[in-house]
C-alpha positions, -999 to 999 in steps of 0.1 A, spaced: -420 -459 813 -388 -471 830 -373 -485 798 -369 -449 791 -341 -443 818 -318 -468 801 -283 -454 784 -303 -466 749 -325 -441 752 -306 -416 771 -302 -392 729 -338 -391 730 -333 -364 753 -305 -343 737 -334 -350 701 -364 -339 720 -344 -308 729 -334 -300 696 -367 -310 681 -381 -282 706 -353 -258 701 -357 -258 661 -390 -247 665 -374 -208 667 -358 -215 635 -392 -209 619 -406 -186 643 -375 -165 637 -371 -170 599 -336 -178 600 -325 -194 563 -342 -223 546 -316 -247 551 -316 -241 586 -357 -247 586 -349 -280 565 -326 -293 592 -353 -287 619 -377 -302 597 -350 -333 594 -353 -333 636 -382 -329 640 -390 -361 617 -363 -379 632 -379 -376 669 -407 -386 656 -389 -420 637 -376 -428 669 -405 -423 692 -429 -439 664 -402 -471 662 -404 -474 700 -446 -473 705 -447 -499 680 -421 -524 697 -434 -523 732 -474 -515 723 -482 -508 686 -476 -540 674 -504 -556 696 -532 -530 701 -564 -533 691 -567 -567 687 -535 -566 662 -509 -597 665 -486 -580 643 -442 -589 647 -424 -562 670 -400 -558 645 -396 -518 636 -371 -519 611 -399 -506 584 -399 -476 603 -365 -471 602 -357 -479 570 -381 -450 555 -362 -430 576 -331 -436 557 -347 -426 521 -363 -393 534 -331 -382 556 -311 -388 527 -335 -370 510 -332 -334 532 -297 -332 539 -290 -334 498 -314 -309 489 -296 -288 524 -264 -296 511 -271 -281 473 -283 -248 495 -252 -245 514 -223 -257 494 -211 -229 461 -192 -247 440 -216 -252 405 -200 -287 399 -215 -303 431 -248 -289 431 -254 -301 392 -238 -339 405 -265 -335 437 -290 -325 413 -285 -356 390 -273 -380 411 -294 -374 443 -324 -382 426 -312 -418 418 -300 -427 453 -335 -417 467 -352 -436 443 -331 -465 446 -338 -462 487 -376 -466 476 -370 -493 456 -343 -512 481 -375 -508 508 -399 -517 485 -383 -549 463 -349 -557 468 -344 -564 507 -379 -553 513 -392 -533 550 -379 -558 572 -350 -563 568 -320 -539 579 -317 -520 545 -277 -522 546 -279 -514 506 -296 -479 515 -273 -470 541 -237 -471 520 -252 -453 491 -271 -425 517 -239 -424 536 -207 -421 509 -223 -392 493 -228 -376 528 -199 -381 539 -182 -368 508 -203 -337 506 -194 -329 541 -164 -332 531 -166 -304 503 -186 -284 524 -154 -285 556 -131 -277 519 -160 -244 516 -151 -232 554 -115 -233 547 -114 -212 519 -140 -188 534 -122 -152 532 -153 -138 552 -150 -143 589 -171 -171 607 -169 -176 646 -168 -220 638 -182 -222 677 -213 -198 674 -221 -213 635 -255 -233 638 -242 -254 600 -207 -263 617 -228 -278 640 -249 -295 619 -224 -309 591 -200 -317 621 -221 -341 641 -236 -354 608 -202 -360 593 -189 -377 624 -218 -399 627 -219 -408 589 -183 -416 593 -184 -434 631 -217 -456 615 -203 -468 581 -187 -499 591 -204 -507 620 -237 -504 605 -227 -525 575 -213 -551 599 -251 -546 621 -263 -560 590 -238 -591 585 -245 -602 618 -280 -601 620 -279 -622 597 -256 -649 607 -248 -638 643 -282 -618 658 -268 -625 685 -234 -610 684 -246 -583 670 -263 -569 702 -232 -565 716 -224 -540 693 -257 -521 705 -237 -495 726 -218 -478 698 -252 -468 676 -260 -456 714 -230 -436 715 -230 -426 682 -266 -411 682 -261 -397 717 -233 -374 698 -254 -366 667 -285 -356 692 -262 -334 713 -250 -317 677 -284 -314 667 -293 -292 699 -261 -275 697 -270 -262 668 -301 -246 673 -289 -230 707 -268 -214 681 -281 -183 657 -268 -177 625 -238 -153 622 -242 -123 593 -207 -128 581 -180 -103 578 -155 -96 551 -115 -91 563 
């Protein structure tokens, strides 16, 4: 258990707190986008815990002799996260063209992620194709949300609005991690040892993302007022 005290696992503390506080979105009957995001946070925690336990213990329990490779767990979460985020953006964005694009393009991206997992790159290789086709649409949708926020005619106290923290954290993580994760996929094939040097970057990004999760559920949806 002492291994959990390392910096690389610090984000789990904030992710766990975020998963605990996100339960109030169900108890207090917050609007659907917040509840969907709460599901995402809970599944993210379960994914991280499962991946860690697989690497440490589960791969060799009950007489098993499987590889420690836990990418098959993380690769599933890539497509799941994309699907949930697309549904959230469909509910929070007002532009009809954007919502229509999500309806048509979203299922294609999710199906591609599943095919990449099952047949193209496979579950045990880093699914860089899925990451690219998941990160880019989410970054674009975050920008549409910020544009919508700037054009909003009603009063919103930004630092008190959960959605602002959710989208801000999601945007920063996806923008900063995309080039890093693509490079990691390349280095894992050509220079595995060198890729380890870049892990602290991903750890810090994970930490910032989980902090935004926690902050968002410490806030509460605001009744917006006209100017």
